[in-house]
C-alpha positions as CSV (number, residue, x, y, z in Angstrom):
1,M,59.9,-8.8,-38.9
2,T,62.3,-6.7,-37.1
3,Q,64.6,-6.6,-40.3
4,I,61.0,-5.6,-42.2
5,F,60.3,-2.7,-39.5
6,L,64.0,-1.4,-39.8
7,L,63.7,-1.2,-43.4
8,A,60.4,0.1,-43.8
9,T,61.5,2.9,-41.3
10,L,64.8,3.8,-43.3
11,D,62.8,3.9,-46.4
12,G,60.1,6.1,-45.4
13,V,62.7,8.5,-43.6
14,A,64.4,8.9,-47.0
15,Q,61.2,9.0,-48.8
16,A,59.7,11.5,-46.4
17,S,62.7,13.8,-46.6
18,I,62.4,14.1,-50.3
19,L,58.8,14.7,-50.3
20,F,59.4,17.4,-47.6
21,L,61.4,19.3,-49.8
22,I,58.5,19.2,-52.4
23,A,55.6,19.9,-50.0
24,V,57.3,22.6,-48.4
25,G,57.9,24.6,-51.5
26,L,54.3,24.2,-52.3
27,S,53.0,25.3,-48.9
28,L,55.5,28.1,-49.2
29,I,53.8,29.4,-52.2
30,F,50.2,28.9,-50.9
31,G,50.9,30.4,-47.5
32,I,52.3,33.6,-49.1
33,M,50.6,34.0,-52.5
34,R,47.7,31.9,-51.8
35,I,48.0,30.0,-55.3
36,L,47.5,25.8,-55.4
37,N,50.3,25.6,-57.8
38,V,49.8,22.2,-59.8
39,A,52.8,22.8,-61.7
40,H,55.0,22.5,-58.8
41,G,55.6,18.7,-59.8
42,S,57.2,19.7,-63.0
43,F,59.8,21.7,-61.1
44,Y,60.5,18.3,-59.3
45,A,60.7,16.2,-62.4
46,L,62.9,19.0,-64.3
47,G,65.0,19.3,-61.4
48,A,65.6,15.4,-61.4
49,Y,66.4,15.2,-65.2
50,A,68.7,18.6,-65.0
51,A,70.6,16.5,-62.1
52,A,70.7,13.2,-63.7
53,V,71.9,15.0,-67.5
54,L,74.4,17.5,-65.9
55,G,76.1,14.9,-63.8
56,E,76.5,12.1,-66.5
57,Y,77.7,14.9,-69.0
58,L,80.2,16.7,-66.4
59,F,81.6,13.6,-64.8
60,G,80.4,10.2,-66.6
61,A,79.1,7.2,-65.2
62,E,81.8,7.3,-62.0
63,G,80.8,10.4,-61.0
64,S,82.6,12.9,-58.7
65,W,82.5,14.5,-55.4
66,L,81.8,17.5,-57.1
67,S,78.3,15.8,-58.1
68,F,76.7,16.7,-54.5
69,P,77.4,20.4,-55.3
70,L,75.8,20.2,-58.7
71,L,72.7,18.6,-56.9
72,V,72.0,22.5,-55.5
73,F,73.1,23.9,-58.8
74,A,70.8,22.0,-60.8
75,A,67.8,23.1,-58.5
76,V,68.8,26.5,-58.6
77,L,69.5,26.6,-62.7
78,V,65.8,24.9,-62.8
79,G,63.6,26.7,-60.3
80,V,65.2,30.3,-60.2
81,P,64.7,31.3,-63.7
82,L,61.8,29.1,-64.9
83,G,59.8,30.1,-61.5
84,A,60.3,34.0,-61.9
85,F,59.6,33.7,-65.5
86,I,56.2,31.5,-64.7
87,E,55.2,34.1,-61.9
88,R,55.8,37.0,-64.2
89,V,54.1,36.1,-67.3
90,V,51.6,34.2,-65.8
91,L,50.5,34.0,-62.3
92,R,51.2,38.0,-62.0
93,R,48.0,38.3,-64.2
94,I,45.8,35.8,-62.1
95,Y,46.4,36.9,-58.3
96,D,42.7,38.3,-57.9
97,K,41.1,35.8,-60.0
98,E,39.1,33.1,-59.0
99,H,40.6,30.2,-57.4
100,S,39.3,27.7,-60.2
101,L,41.0,29.9,-62.9
102,Q,44.4,29.7,-61.0
103,L,44.0,25.8,-61.1
104,L,43.2,25.7,-64.8
105,A,46.3,28.2,-65.5
106,T,48.9,26.0,-63.1
107,F,47.4,22.8,-64.7
108,G,47.9,24.4,-68.2
109,I,51.5,25.1,-67.4
110,F,52.0,21.6,-66.1
111,M,50.6,20.3,-69.2
112,I,52.9,22.1,-71.3
113,L,56.0,21.5,-68.9
114,E,55.4,17.8,-69.2
115,D,55.3,17.7,-73.0
116,V,58.7,20.3,-73.1
117,Q,60.2,17.3,-70.8
118,K,59.3,14.5,-72.9
119,L,60.6,16.6,-76.0
120,V,63.9,17.4,-74.5
121,F,64.5,14.0,-72.3
122,G,62.6,11.7,-74.5
123,V,60.6,9.0,-73.1
124,E,63.3,6.4,-72.1
125,P,64.5,6.1,-68.3
126,Y,67.0,7.8,-67.0
127,F,68.9,6.7,-64.2
128,Y,72.2,8.4,-62.8
129,D,73.3,6.9,-59.4
130,A,76.9,8.1,-59.1
131,P,76.1,10.2,-56.1
132,S,74.7,7.4,-54.2
133,A,77.3,4.8,-55.4
134,L,80.3,7.3,-54.5
135,L,79.1,7.0,-50.4
136,G,78.5,3.2,-50.7
137,S,76.7,1.7,-48.2
138,T,77.0,0.5,-44.4
139,E,75.8,-2.1,-42.0
140,V,72.7,-0.8,-39.8
141,F,71.4,-4.0,-37.4
142,D,72.7,-6.7,-40.3
143,I,71.4,-4.4,-43.0
144,F,73.1,-2.8,-45.7
145,Y,71.9,0.6,-46.7
146,T,73.0,3.4,-48.6
147,R,74.7,5.7,-47.0
148,Y,73.3,8.5,-49.5
149,Q,69.6,7.5,-48.2
150,L,70.6,7.3,-44.8
151,F,72.4,10.5,-44.4
152,V,72.3,12.6,-47.2
153,L,68.7,12.9,-47.8
154,P,67.5,13.3,-44.3
155,L,70.3,15.6,-43.5
156,S,69.5,17.8,-46.3
157,A,65.7,18.1,-45.3
158,V,66.6,19.1,-41.6
159,V,69.2,21.7,-43.3
160,V,66.2,23.1,-45.2
161,M,63.8,23.2,-42.4
162,V,66.2,24.9,-40.1
163,A,67.7,27.3,-42.6
164,L,63.9,28.5,-43.8
165,S,63.0,28.6,-39.9
166,V,65.8,31.2,-39.2
167,F,65.1,33.1,-42.5
168,F,61.8,33.9,-41.3
169,N,62.3,34.4,-38.2
170,R,65.5,36.2,-38.0
171,S,66.2,37.9,-41.3
172,R,64.5,41.3,-42.0
173,Q,63.4,39.7,-45.6
174,G,61.9,36.9,-43.8
175,K,59.9,39.1,-41.6
176,L,58.6,41.1,-44.7
177,I,57.4,38.1,-46.1
178,R,55.8,37.3,-42.9
179,A,53.9,40.6,-42.9
180,V,52.7,39.8,-46.4
181,I,51.7,36.1,-45.2
182,E,49.5,38.2,-42.3
183,D,47.9,40.9,-44.7
184,R,48.8,41.8,-47.7
185,E,47.2,44.8,-47.9
186,V,48.7,46.4,-44.7
187,A,52.0,45.4,-45.8
188,T,51.5,47.1,-48.9
189,T,50.2,50.1,-47.2
190,L,53.7,50.0,-44.9
191,G,55.7,50.4,-48.1
192,I,56.4,46.6,-48.8
193,N,56.7,45.6,-52.2
194,A,54.4,42.6,-52.6
195,S,55.1,42.2,-55.9
196,K,58.8,41.3,-55.5
197,V,57.8,39.3,-52.5
198,Y,55.7,37.0,-54.5
199,L,58.5,36.6,-57.1
200,W,61.4,35.5,-55.2
201,T,58.9,33.5,-53.2
202,F,57.9,31.3,-56.2
203,A,61.5,31.1,-57.2
204,L,62.2,29.6,-53.8
205,G,59.3,27.3,-53.8
206,A,60.3,26.2,-57.1
207,S,63.9,25.8,-56.4
208,L,63.2,23.6,-53.4
209,A,60.8,21.4,-55.5
210,A,63.6,21.1,-58.0
211,L,65.9,20.3,-55.2
212,G,63.5,17.0,-54.1
213,G,63.9,16.3,-57.7
214,T,67.6,16.4,-57.7
215,L,68.1,14.7,-54.3
216,A,65.9,12.0,-55.7
217,S,67.5,11.2,-59.1
218,S,70.3,9.2,-57.6
219,T,67.3,6.9,-56.0
220,T,64.9,6.4,-58.4
221,S,64.6,6.0,-62.2
222,L,63.5,9.0,-63.8
223,V,60.5,8.6,-66.2
224,P,57.6,10.7,-67.8
225,G,54.7,11.1,-65.0
226,I,57.1,11.4,-61.5
227,G,56.2,15.0,-61.7
228,A,52.5,13.8,-61.4
229,D,53.1,11.7,-58.8
230,A,55.2,14.1,-56.9
231,I,52.5,16.9,-56.8
232,V,49.6,14.8,-55.5
233,L,51.8,13.4,-52.9
234,S,52.5,16.7,-52.2
235,F,49.1,18.1,-51.9
236,A,48.0,15.1,-49.6
237,I,51.1,16.5,-47.4
238,V,50.2,19.9,-47.4
239,A,46.3,19.1,-46.8
240,S,47.2,17.2,-43.7
241,A,49.5,19.7,-42.2
242,G,47.0,22.8,-43.1
243,L,47.2,24.7,-46.1
244,G,50.2,27.4,-46.1
245,Q,51.8,25.5,-42.8
246,F,55.2,24.7,-44.0
247,Q,56.9,23.9,-40.8
248,G,53.8,21.2,-40.0
249,A,54.6,19.8,-43.5
250,A,57.7,18.1,-42.1
251,V,55.8,16.2,-39.3
252,T,52.9,14.9,-42.2
253,A,55.8,14.5,-44.7
254,L,57.1,12.0,-42.0
255,L,53.6,10.3,-41.3
256,I,53.1,9.8,-44.8
257,G,56.3,8.5,-45.5
258,L,56.7,6.0,-42.9
259,A,53.0,4.8,-43.6
260,Q,53.7,4.3,-47.4
261,A,56.6,2.5,-46.7
262,F,55.2,0.4,-44.1
263,A,52.5,-0.8,-46.2
264,T,54.8,-1.6,-49.2
265,Y,56.5,-3.8,-47.0
266,L,53.9,-5.2,-45.1
267,Y,50.7,-5.2,-47.9
268,S,52.2,-3.7,-51.1
269,D,48.7,-3.5,-52.7
270,L,47.7,-0.8,-50.1
271,A,50.6,1.2,-50.8
272,T,50.0,3.9,-53.4
273,V,46.5,4.6,-51.4
274,V,47.7,4.6,-47.8
275,P,49.0,8.3,-48.1
276,Y,45.2,9.4,-49.1
277,I,43.6,7.3,-46.3
278,V,46.2,8.9,-43.8
279,M,45.1,12.3,-45.0
280,T,41.3,11.4,-45.0
281,I,41.7,10.4,-41.6
282,I,43.6,13.4,-40.5
283,L,41.3,15.8,-42.3
284,L,38.2,14.1,-40.6
285,V,39.1,14.6,-37.2
286,K,40.9,18.2,-37.8
287,P,39.4,19.5,-40.9
288,Y,41.7,22.5,-41.3
289,G,44.6,20.1,-40.8
290,L,46.9,19.0,-38.1
291,F,48.4,22.5,-37.6
292,G,45.8,24.6,-39.6
293,R,43.4,27.1,-38.5
294,A,40.3,28.3,-39.6
295,E,40.9,31.9,-41.5
296,I,38.8,34.9,-41.1
297,K,37.6,36.1,-44.8
298,R,36.9,39.7,-45.7
299,L,33.7,40.3,-47.2
């Protein structure tokens, strides 16, 4: 039982690290742009495929220590141009439209990207574990666990969380973004280019989701549909934290990651629904999420 508890904890933290990277991008986009981006899971999937394909093409099955910076490069390669293109061509036209139209538009983008994914990469599973294999495994209380999941994934999530906190609290650009979050109209009146803020915010959020995918590519098999799984779990995390509360997403990602891992080991039939049970309980107690608050709407 002790080993099961330890394995579930380690798996839950590793899974939570990836889920946090996806969810924080989604929460960031909603917090600034007020758009629930259903296509967010596609950035995760495309990032994972890009890392696997580029890694195998450049370094072969054995991999290289350059495989690790490649994970970041692949995330930027997917997130920045694709995110900027979607924001400029599609989303910029619907910011002031009904939320239902925004959901339909981003769902349409998701379906297009899913088909593009199948067209480019096919439907056969991809698996490229070279980065994980390079680091090997280590013994943790009589359990051998991969160093990649034990150190790289949690450390990546912590680095991203700290970097975002420093960026929004210390940098001039981050303070401009926070001004747009608080009140877009006043920020625009003060001379802040909200359109430019939206463009880079969406590209950043897309890159964070793609980074979650590139990091996950060494730990899971890549098949069509992984983007849908990622976005559903991300919505559960974001809703549990509170819409737009990207810092609180770290806490709820850890809660949901651990809950799902323990369910997998102790009662596998409930593993797929446990995240949504956790979300439901949180929302019943705190309807705006753990860190959310009621907003005043202008009439």
